[in-house]
C-alpha positions as a printed Julia matrix, in Angstrom:
69×3 Matrix{Float64}:
 136.45  -56.07  110.5
 133.47  -54.04  109.33
 132.38  -53.49  112.92
 135.88  -52.31  113.78
 135.78  -49.69  111.05
 132.22  -48.72  111.95
 133.25  -48.25  115.59
 136.28  -46.18  114.61
 134.18  -44.06  112.25
 131.51  -43.51  114.92
 134.13  -42.47  117.44
 135.78  -40.22  114.85
 132.48  -38.49  114.03
 131.71  -38.09  117.73
 135.07  -36.42  118.27
 134.53  -34.12  115.29
 131.24  -32.91  116.74
 133.02  -32.12  120.01
 135.55  -29.93  118.21
 132.87  -27.5   117.03
 132.17  -26.44  120.63
 135.65  -24.99  121.08
 135.17  -21.61  119.41
 137.56  -19.7   121.68
 140.66  -21.47  120.34
 142.63  -20.11  117.45
 142.36  -21.87  114.1
 145.76  -23.56  114.48
 144.87  -24.8   117.97
 141.67  -26.29  116.57
 143.57  -28.06  113.8
 146.15  -29.42  116.24
 143.43  -30.64  118.6
 141.58  -32.27  115.72
 144.73  -34.03  114.5
 145.48  -35.31  117.99
 141.96  -36.72  118.19
 142.4   -38.41  114.81
 145.62  -40.0   116.04
 143.89  -41.2   119.21
 141.09  -42.76  117.15
 143.58  -44.5   114.87
 145.53  -45.82  117.85
 142.31  -47.11  119.42
 141.33  -48.79  116.16
 144.79  -50.37  115.91
 144.5   -51.73  119.45
 141.08  -53.21  118.68
 142.4   -54.81  115.48
 145.34  -56.33  117.35
 143.01  -57.77  119.98
 140.74  -59.23  117.3
 143.75  -60.77  115.54
 144.98  -62.33  118.78
 141.53  -63.77  119.48
 141.31  -65.14  115.94
 144.73  -66.79  116.24
 143.73  -68.37  119.55
 140.54  -69.72  117.99
 142.47  -71.11  115.02
 144.89  -72.88  117.37
 142.0   -74.41  119.32
 140.4   -75.58  116.07
 143.68  -77.21  114.98
 143.97  -78.98  118.33
 140.43  -80.29  118.03
 140.96  -81.58  114.48
 144.25  -83.3   115.41
 142.63  -85.44  118.12
């Protein structure tokens, strides 16, 4: 899970650095854009976590099958 959070944090910081290049937008537009990026990062992190959980469950089921034989 640490790598998941590290990946999300890295992506978040990358997106923050991209926001500083948009100087022509008004302050409210910048805030809205930033919030949308945060939501995207959180959704991506959630998708990664769900995939990891599915993979873990599949591995646990395989381990149970192997121990039952």
